[in-house]
C-alpha positions as CSV (number, residue, x, y, z in Angstrom):
1,M,-4.8,-5.1,-23.9
2,P,-5.1,-1.0,-23.0
3,D,-2.1,1.1,-22.1
4,P,-1.1,0.6,-18.5
5,Q,-0.6,4.3,-18.2
6,T,-3.6,5.7,-19.5
7,H,-7.2,5.9,-17.8
8,E,-8.8,3.2,-19.9
9,R,-8.1,0.6,-17.3
10,E,-10.6,0.2,-14.8
11,D,-9.0,-2.4,-12.6
12,L,-6.5,0.3,-11.1
13,I,-7.0,2.4,-8.0
14,E,-6.1,6.1,-8.2
15,P,-3.2,6.9,-6.0
16,N,-3.3,9.7,-3.5
17,A,-6.8,10.0,-4.0
18,A,-7.9,9.0,-0.4
19,N,-7.1,10.2,2.6
20,R,-7.3,6.4,4.2
21,Y,-6.6,3.0,2.7
22,D,-7.9,0.1,4.8
23,V,-5.1,-2.8,4.1
24,T,-5.1,-6.6,4.8
25,R,-2.3,-9.4,5.2
26,A,-2.5,-9.9,1.7
27,D,-1.6,-6.4,0.6
28,L,1.9,-7.1,2.9
29,P,4.6,-5.9,2.3
30,L,2.8,-2.6,2.1
31,S,4.0,0.1,-0.4
32,C,2.9,3.6,-1.2
33,P,1.6,3.7,-4.0
34,M,0.4,0.1,-3.9
35,P,0.6,-2.3,-7.0
36,G,-2.8,-1.7,-7.9
37,M,-2.6,2.2,-8.2
38,Y,-1.9,4.5,-11.4
39,L,1.9,5.0,-11.5
40,W,2.1,7.7,-13.6
41,N,1.1,10.4,-11.7
42,S,2.4,9.5,-8.3
43,H,5.6,9.4,-6.3
44,P,8.3,7.0,-6.0
45,R,7.5,3.7,-4.7
46,I,8.5,3.3,-0.5
47,Y,7.9,0.4,1.6
48,L,5.9,1.3,4.9
49,P,6.4,-0.5,8.3
50,I,2.7,-1.0,9.0
51,H,3.8,-4.4,11.0
52,K,4.5,-2.4,14.2
53,T,1.4,-0.5,14.9
54,G,-0.9,-1.7,12.3
55,E,-1.1,1.8,11.2
56,A,1.5,3.6,8.4
57,T,1.6,6.9,6.8
58,C,3.2,7.4,3.7
59,M,6.0,10.4,3.9
60,Y,5.2,11.7,0.0
61,C,1.6,11.9,-0.3
62,G,0.3,11.8,3.5
63,A,-1.8,8.5,2.7
64,K,-3.0,6.8,5.6
65,Y,-3.1,3.0,5.6
66,R,-4.7,0.9,8.5
67,L,-3.9,-2.8,8.6
68,T,-7.6,-4.0,9.2
69,D,-6.7,-7.6,10.7
70,F,-4.0,-6.0,12.8
71,D,-2.7,-8.2,16.0
72,P,0.2,-6.9,17.8
73,D,1.5,-10.5,19.0
74,D,1.2,-12.1,16.0
75,P,4.8,-12.3,14.7
76,E,3.4,-13.5,11.2
77,I,2.5,-10.1,10.2
78,A,6.2,-8.8,10.5
79,R,7.5,-11.8,8.3
80,L,5.0,-10.9,5.8
81,N,5.7,-7.1,5.8
82,R,9.5,-8.0,5.0
83,R,10.3,-7.8,1.3
84,E,12.2,-10.3,0.1
85,P,15.8,-10.0,-1.0
């Protein structure tokens, strides 16, 4: 298996490379950097409250996230965005 801290892996997303990321319910709870991103050159993981408006901005890197299947009247989105204790 390739070293997860190197660029040998092709299944990882480069963090902070894009200004905007489109995400779906499958990505909730939303964190930046996201689980599929390289971590060695990124900032500490923070969780973003995207369930409130369907959009969130990371306070560290400024990356903007948009929930593509956002419905403000769907309580399931808020439930999915909660991290399990």
